[in-house]
C-alpha positions, 0 to 999 in steps of 0.5 A: 957241234958234231953229234959224237962230241956231245956227252950226256950222262944220266944222273938220275931217273925219278917219277913225279906224281901229282901233288894231289890225287886225281878225283874218282870221276876223272880216273878214266879218260875216253879217247876222241876220234882224233886221238884214235888217229894218232899211233901210240908210239909217237912222242914229239920232242921239244927243247927249251934252252936257258942260259945262266944269267944270259951267259952261254959260256959260263963263269964263276963259282962252280960249287955255287953253280952245282948247288944252283943246278940241284935247286933247278931240278927240285924246283922243276919237280915240285912245280911239275907235281902241282901241274900234273894235278891239272893235266892228270891224264899225263900222269896216267897209263894206257889201258890194255887196248890203248883205247882209254887212259887210266888216270892212276897218278902213276906219274911222269918220268923225270930224268936229270942229266949232265951235259959236258959242254957249254951252251955256246958250243951247241948254239954255234952248230945246232944239229938236230940230230945231235939234240936227240940226246937231250930229250928222254928216250921214250916212245920207241915201239916194242911190239906190245899191242900198238907198239908201246907198252901200257907201262910206259909214262905218257910224259917224260922230262929231261933236265939237262945241266950244262957245264956253263950253268945253263939248263935245257928242258927236254920234253916228250908227251904222247901225241895220242892225247896231246896236240900242239895247242895242249902241249903249249898250254901244259908248258905255259901252265908248268912255267907259271906254276914254277914262277909263282907257286901256282898262285897266279890268277892266270893259271886257272885260265890255263887249266884244260878240260880233257873232254874232247871225246864229248865233242868228237865221239870215238869210234867203236871198232869192235862193232863198226864197219870202219877198219880199226887203226893199225900201227904204221909200217916201219920202213928202213930208209936212211934220212937226215934232218936239217934246220933251215932258218928264214929270217923275218925280212926274207919271209916278208920278201917271199910273201911280197913276191907271191902276194899278187897270186894270192890277192886279195888274201895276204899269204901267211908265213907258213903258207908261203914256206910250205909251198917253197919247201914242197916245190924244192923237195919235189925238184930234189926228188927228181934230181936224186932219182933221175925221174923227170920233174912233173912225172910223179904226183906228190901230196902235201899234208897240213894240220888244221886246228878245229878249235877256232874253226868250229861254230861256235869256236871251242876253247883253246884249253880243250885238252887232247887232239882237236886237229884235222889232217888235210892234204893237197895233191899236185898231179903230173898233168898239172906239174907238166902244165902251168906249174912247170916252167921252161927251166925245168923247175916248178912255178912257185906262184902256181903251186902256192895258189894250188896249195891255198885253193886246196886248203880252202876247199877242204876247210869249206867241206870239213865238219865243224858243227855239232853233232860231229860226224866222227865217221866222216872224219875217220873216212877222210883220215883213211883216204889220206892213209890209202894215198900214202900207200901209193909208193909212186907218189911223193908225200911230204907232211907238215906241222906248225908250232908257230904262234905258240907261247913257248918263248914266254915259258919262264920257270923262274930264271928268265925266258928261253934263249932258244926253243927247238925240236930235235930230229923226230925219227919221221921221214918226209916231215917239215915242222915249223916253229917260230924264232925267238923274235916271233917273226922269223921261222925255223923249219926242221926238214927230214927227208932221205939223204939223197933228197937232202943233198939236192935240197940243201943246195937248191938256189931258190931255197937258199935265197930265203933260208940259211942252213943250220946257222948259229943260234946267237 
């Protein structure tokens, strides 16, 4: 479905406040050093699609369907208000310097929208660019401080009501206080609250503790030798986001083909797909720029959740950001050596070995004990930011939302038919998310139009992936 064919009409904008006031001792949340690393304007989008009675086309009594849609929104808002009592920072606002959250119970934004098409029309050709209209328009830089007004909500929800009776819940949460684990916990807790009124015995075990700063102390940039963070430079380059879908059997084949190179360790799904996409992106860059393959260095960044890697492991309900960025560099000497084959392509086995070894080396040296060295963590982050400033190097970032419980989010009308991520507005980014079966993976790839032209026609990539296939 072409982006201009989807018609989204905003019906109402409301504010949802916590159903109970936030206790005074919790009124201020200090950021951790990992929170400080995230720009304020970054609001990752998420979409959960629900078909009406598993019918994506729609049929039946339209008057009853409209009443049901109103019930949907009331149900979502009431359960959201209860959930915000546990996730109270999401109902707060930034302090003037964006260094703390004032948990003032100002509330989250709730948008009700009507979409004049059926889910089947979107599922047939689910263009990531088209899906951007289904998430709230929030988080755009406006020149205030770090680029985001202190008046903006930290959570925005958009309930999209389709002609077929289906619904899509679009969310945006400030990445500066929420990483993938916390976002997944929030959605799970909200769904459980909606399903059984918050009385489920499972809800208390999902309640987060927003005390990451006690584990990962923030830096005082006014009285520190460390350079303070600055908003990222906005580069006006046309890019495009496309969805590459890897079915479970194809991933298994790729893992099998690369197993000998990584023995005795079994290669993970995300590792082999990261190496494949990185390889194909470098080859596409070479073709689009007429620069010989292997003459330009490249970096690949991954996120590492520290909760399980800490000694002892931290709780998965630790709120905020507990993710370290690690990166691997492929240098020209290596790309021209073993990693470049006779036909002018990069050898995938050599690249996946380099990726694995680089990750293992950084995993082994990254601080994972208390007291945590925030200065060392900040230093490593700034080393990567300096590396990204090298315009003669190609940089590709990745994030994995695999193994999260998005497909278990039942708000009372069944589990999602599809969970996806719209175009994020960030170039040179790959985001991995599970398919509904929990075995296949969808990769949302955002690169320049010139690189995408060659990437989406790469024979090796297409051997394992389908480009934007139908969801059904």
